[in-house]
MIVEXPA-928861 format. One record per residue: x, y, z of N, C-alpha, C, O in turn; chain. Coordinates in nm, 4 decimals, decimal comma. Example, Ala and Ser with C-alpha at 12.3 -4.5 7.8 and 13.67 -1.06 7.14 Angstrom:
R       n_X       n_Y       n_Z      ca_X      ca_Y      ca_Z       c_X       c_Y       c_Z       o_X       o_Y       o_Z  cadena
R    1,3190   -0,5690    0,7800    1,2300   -0,4500    0,7800    1,3200   -0,3300    0,7800    1,4236   -0,3319    0,8465       A
R    1,2850   -0,2250    0,7080    1,3670   -0,1060    0,7140    1,2900    0,0030    0,7870    1,3409    0,1138    0,8039       A
REM end
This chain:
R       n_X       n_Y       n_Z      ca_X      ca_Y      ca_Z       c_X       c_Y       c_Z       o_X       o_Y       o_Z  cadena
R    3,5579    9,9620   14,1085    3,5625    9,8284   14,0803    3,4646    9,8906   13,9320    3,4630    9,8430   13,8185       A
R    3,3622   10,0561   14,0067    3,3111   10,1050   13,9428    3,3754   10,1554   13,7579    3,3495   10,1305   13,6402       A
R    3,4536   10,2239   13,8269    3,5609   10,3267   13,7258    3,6392   10,2215   13,6293    3,6836   10,2670   13,5239       A
R    3,6647   10,0420   13,6676    3,7003    9,9614   13,5612    3,6117    9,9334   13,4529    3,6462    9,9474   13,3356       A
R    3,4955    9,8933   13,4893    3,3534    9,9302   13,4054    3,3425   10,0187   13,3075    3,3285    9,9807   13,1912       A
R    3,3468   10,1320   13,3363    3,3495   10,2467   13,2586    3,4426   10,2538   13,1465    3,4187   10,2669   13,0264       A
R    3,5955   10,2385   13,2323    3,6335   10,1815   13,1768    3,6240   10,1081   13,0169    3,6263   10,1535   12,9025       A
R    3,6136    9,9862   13,0698    3,5596    9,8752   12,9560    3,4957    9,9233   12,7995    3,5078    9,9065   12,6782       A
R    3,4073   10,0068   12,9220    3,2869   10,0276   12,8236    3,3705   10,0843   12,7243    3,3853   10,0318   12,6140       A
R    3,4068   10,1533   12,7471    3,4916   10,2793   12,6698    3,6136   10,1877   12,5939    3,6096   10,1801   12,4711       A
R    3,7125   10,1244   12,6620    3,7532   10,0416   12,5344    3,6888    9,9515   12,4799    3,7552    9,9225   12,3803       A
R    3,5761    9,8718   12,4840    3,4749    9,8374   12,4089    3,4270    9,9599   12,2105    3,4328    9,9552   12,0876       A
R    3,3848   10,0468   12,3312    3,3211   10,1248   12,1839    3,4590   10,1496   12,0940    3,4604   10,1341   11,9719       A
R    3,5772   10,1912   12,1738    3,6520   10,2717   12,0640    3,7136   10,1294   12,0191    3,8165   10,1591   11,9584       A
R    3,6964    9,9557   12,0202    3,7293    9,9118   11,9560    3,6217    9,8594   11,8150    3,6448    9,7989   11,7102       A
R    3,5047    9,9151   11,8739    3,4026    9,8728   11,7802    3,4109   10,0127   11,6991    3,3354    9,9929   11,6039       A
R    3,4347   10,0728   11,6934    3,4918   10,1973   11,6052    3,6032   10,2392   11,5297    3,6338   10,3413   11,4681       A
R    3,6723   10,0920   11,5612    3,8128   10,1361   11,4994    3,7615   10,0519   11,3480    3,7662   10,0821   11,2288       A
R    3,6976    9,8990   11,4472    3,6191    9,8062   11,3058    3,5576    9,8599   11,1956    3,5727    9,8417   11,0748       A
R    3,4440    9,9695   11,2981    3,3977   10,0071   11,1469    3,4607   10,1134   11,0805    3,4476   10,1347   10,9599       A
R    3,5384   10,1900   11,1684    3,5803   10,2268   11,0527    3,6921   10,1633   11,0240    3,7108   10,2177   10,9152       A
R    3,8160   10,0633   11,0398    3,8449    9,9791   10,9218    3,7670    9,9327   10,8262    3,7998    9,9555   10,7098       A
R    3,6321    9,8482   10,8581    3,5332    9,7786   10,7392    3,5062    9,8930   10,5931    3,5116    9,8858   10,4704       A
R    3,4653   10,0295   10,7339    3,4514   10,1585   10,6343    3,5452   10,1616   10,4808    3,5210   10,1508   10,3606       A
R    3,6453   10,1797   10,5553    3,7769   10,1747   10,4361    3,7710   10,0556   10,3697    3,7604   10,1017   10,2560       A
R    3,7698    9,9396   10,3549    3,7894    9,8712   10,2807    3,6739    9,8639   10,2161    3,6984    9,7855   10,1244       A
R    3,5300    9,9067   10,2041    3,4583    9,9236   10,1219    3,4979   10,0452   10,0124    3,5119   10,0420    9,8901       A
R    3,5058   10,1170   10,0776    3,5288   10,2876   10,0075    3,6319   10,1883    9,9275    3,6038   10,1630    9,8104       A
R    3,7153   10,1477    9,9680    3,8742   10,0457    9,8405    3,7841   10,0296    9,7659    3,7726   10,1167    9,6797       A
R    3,6993    9,9337    9,7650    3,6068    9,7879    9,6731    3,5676    9,9008    9,5487    3,6015    9,8911    9,4308       A
R    3,4663   10,0365    9,6259    3,3486   10,0579    9,5067    3,5372   10,1925    9,4722    3,5012   10,2084    9,3556       A
R    3,6496   10,2635    9,4786    3,6961   10,3302    9,4128    3,7621   10,2546    9,3099    3,7950   10,3111    9,2057       A
R    3,8003   10,0480    9,3418    3,8776    9,9992    9,2686    3,7472   10,0074    9,1311    3,7664   10,0682    9,0258       A
R    3,6099    9,9264    9,1677    3,5480    9,9672    9,0604    3,4996   10,0807    8,9667    3,4392   10,0702    8,8600       A
R    3,5406   10,1915    9,0322    3,5258   10,3180    9,0217    3,6284   10,3087    8,8381    3,5953   10,3271    8,7210       A
R    3,7479   10,2735    8,9043    3,8518   10,2905    8,8365    3,8077   10,2440    8,6690    3,7906   10,2942    8,5579       A
R    3,8039   10,1155    8,7387    3,7768    9,9458    8,6793    3,6813    9,9981    8,5467    3,7154    9,9535    8,4372       A
R    3,5972   10,0641    8,5500    3,4806   10,1244    8,5157    3,5406   10,1987    8,3698    3,5363   10,1643    8,2517       A
R    3,5945   10,3105    8,4370    3,6113   10,4263    8,3285    3,7024   10,3118    8,2463    3,6273   10,2530    8,1686       A
R    3,8118   10,2714    8,2397    3,8373   10,1602    8,1573    3,7344   10,1205    8,0144    3,7541   10,1659    7,9016       A
R    3,6667   10,0626    8,0379    3,5381   10,0157    7,9673    3,4794   10,0794    7,9328    3,3947   10,0183    7,8676       A
R    3,4588   10,1986    7,9304    3,3823   10,3501    7,9593    3,4635   10,3603    7,8201    3,4369   10,3138    7,7093       A
R    3,5205   10,4010    7,8440    3,7049   10,4271    7,7078    3,6659   10,3027    7,5949    3,6072   10,3296    7,4900       A
R    3,7050   10,1704    7,6297    3,6634   10,1276    7,5493    3,5728   10,1432    7,4440    3,6083   10,1445    7,3262       A
R    3,4224   10,1586    7,4932    3,3081   10,1313    7,4879    3,3112   10,2506    7,3932    3,2371   10,2556    7,2950       A
R    3,3994   10,3479    7,4246    3,3710   10,5093    7,3218    3,4501   10,4894    7,2211    3,4065   10,5467    7,1212       A
R    3,5634   10,4243    7,1996    3,6083   10,3301    7,1376    3,5286   10,2646    7,0476    3,5749   10,3129    6,9443       A
R    3,4472   10,1938    7,0136    3,3346   10,1007    6,9789    3,2807   10,1487    6,9028    3,2833   10,1231    6,7824       A
R    3,1776   10,2854    6,9972    3,1061   10,3053    6,9205    3,1786   10,4920    6,8373    3,0915   10,5706    6,8000       A
R    3,2822   10,5212    6,8261    3,3257   10,5742    6,7155    3,4086   10,4536    6,5665    3,4400   10,4720    6,4490       A
R    3,4123   10,3619    6,6420    3,4611   10,2415    6,5139    3,3086   10,2692    6,4107    3,3121   10,2999    6,2915       A
R    3,1514   10,2440    6,5129    3,0132   10,1843    6,4683    3,0594   10,3262    6,3697    3,1303   10,3131    6,2699       A
R    3,0354   10,3870    6,3909    2,9523   10,6017    6,3334    3,0415   10,5580    6,2078    2,9891   10,5209    6,1027       A
R    3,2048   10,5662    6,2294    3,3043   10,5455    6,1128    3,2192   10,4303    6,0381    3,1935   10,4704    5,9246       A
R    3,1800   10,3345    6,0554    3,1377   10,2035    5,9947    3,0395   10,2616    5,9016    3,0738   10,2792    5,7847       A
R    2,9284   10,2912    5,9384    2,7704   10,3317    5,9456    2,8294   10,4497    5,8358    2,8069   10,4285    5,7167       A
R    2,9086   10,5805    5,8761    2,8782   10,6555    5,7596    2,9810   10,6022    5,6168    2,9019   10,6194    5,5240       A
R    3,0815   10,5608    5,5686    3,1287   10,4381    5,5521    3,0529   10,3799    5,4535    3,0654   10,3853    5,3311       A
R    2,9165   10,2839    5,5711    2,8180   10,2159    5,4274    2,7413   10,3437    5,3843    2,7386   10,3541    5,2616       A
R    2,6664   10,4628    5,4629    2,5901   10,5879    5,3692    2,6665   10,6087    5,2378    2,6329   10,6095    5,1193       A
R    2,8326   10,6326    5,3326    2,8847   10,7098    5,2297    2,8326   10,6220    5,0208    2,7789   10,6697    4,9208       A
R    2,8999   10,4623    5,0621    2,9015   10,3859    4,9205    2,7579   10,3807    4,9085    2,7056   10,3956    4,7981       A
R    2,7037   10,3649    4,9914    2,5269   10,3533    4,9195    2,4621   10,5032    4,8010    2,4033   10,5034    4,6928       A
R    2,5124   10,6137    4,8939    2,5080   10,6984    4,8858    2,5416   10,7095    4,7430    2,4440   10,7406    4,6746       A
R    2,6564   10,6924    4,6754    2,7722   10,7198    4,5173    2,7105   10,5972    4,5152    2,6081   10,6371    4,4597       A
R    2,6904   10,4782    4,5312    2,5830   10,3687    4,4061    2,4999   10,4660    4,3725    2,5232   10,5354    4,2735       A
R    2,3595   10,4904    4,4726    2,2456   10,5134    4,4032    2,2667   10,6435    4,2798    2,2224   10,6687    4,1678       A
R    2,3948   10,7250    4,4115    2,3608   10,8859    4,2925    2,4516   10,8152    4,1689    2,3944   10,8780    4,0799       A
R    2,5121   10,7641    4,1232    2,5691   10,7334    3,9931    2,4638   10,6980    3,9048    2,4894   10,6754    3,7865       A
R    2,3006   10,6879    3,9673    2,1840   10,6420    3,8700    2,0914   10,7111    3,8928    1,9778   10,6644    3,8841       A
R    2,1216   10,8925    3,9423    2,0643   10,9470    3,9175    1,9490   10,9720    4,0238    1,8424   11,0258    3,9939       A
R    1,9849   10,9226    4,1639    1,8424   10,8847    4,2176    1,9152   10,9866    4,4114    2,0196   10,9970    4,4757       A
R    1,8240   11,0158    4,4156    1,8221   11,1110    4,5091    1,9430   11,0619    4,6327    1,9823   10,9466    4,6150       A
R    2,0188   11,1503    4,7798    2,1078   11,1243    4,8691    1,9939   11,0741    4,9788    1,8948   11,1319    5,0234       A
R    2,0605   10,9157    5,0089    1,9582   10,8770    5,0827    2,0259   10,8719    5,2697    2,1330   10,8117    5,2773       A
R    1,9938   10,9049    5,3500    1,9937   10,9569    5,4264    1,9904   10,9213    5,5512    1,9827   11,0130    5,6330       A
R    1,9959   10,7539    5,6110    1,9756   10,7170    5,7466    1,9511   10,7612    5,8754    1,8646   10,7209    5,9531       A
R    2,0032   10,8153    5,8855    1,9665   10,9233    6,0123    1,9423   11,0370    6,0748    1,9757   11,1131    6,1657       A
R    1,8041   10,9973    5,9076    1,6631   11,1625    5,9292    1,6035   11,0750    6,0334    1,6237   10,9559    6,0573       A
R    1,5089   11,1804    6,1017    1,4335   11,1594    6,1975    1,2819   11,1085    6,0426    1,2869   11,1276    5,9211       A
R    1,1635   11,0392    6,1355    1,1002   11,0105    6,0400    0,9943   10,9601    6,1638    1,0209   10,8724    6,2460       A
R    0,8714   11,0354    6,1564    0,7897   10,9906    6,2282    0,7196   10,8742    6,1859    0,6540   10,8780    6,0817       A
R    0,7276   10,7517    6,2685    0,7330   10,5828    6,2348    0,6547   10,5649    6,3507    0,6464   10,4429    6,3656       A
R    0,6010   10,6147    6,4289    0,5565   10,5879    6,5183    0,3883   10,5471    6,4349    0,3350   10,6309    6,3622       A
R    0,3228   10,4071    6,4618    0,1923   10,3817    6,3978    0,1186   10,4254    6,4374    0,0211   10,4400    6,3637       A
R    0,1067   10,4898    6,6105    0,0307   10,5324    6,6743    0,0412   10,7040    6,6912    0,1371   10,7629    6,7411       A
R   -0,0811   10,7666    6,6371   -0,0550   10,9461    6,7064   -0,1900   11,0242    6,7937   -0,1767   11,1379    6,8389       A
REM end
């Protein structure tokens, strides 16, 4: 009788371990899917950022060509200036 109790206990531990491994594998698959989906979103955002950079450079070129033709110096919007009012 005592051997059966130990055997049942070991079977219970084996079943519990199997269930935990199953849950972990499901969680890992879910996390992997999230990561692969994020990779596509990151690529899309990089394309949007590059498009915005091109648009900004076109605006800067148009602005500079408009005012350069009037004899003004070039305007560089990306120039870092100390605009912090608290020094």
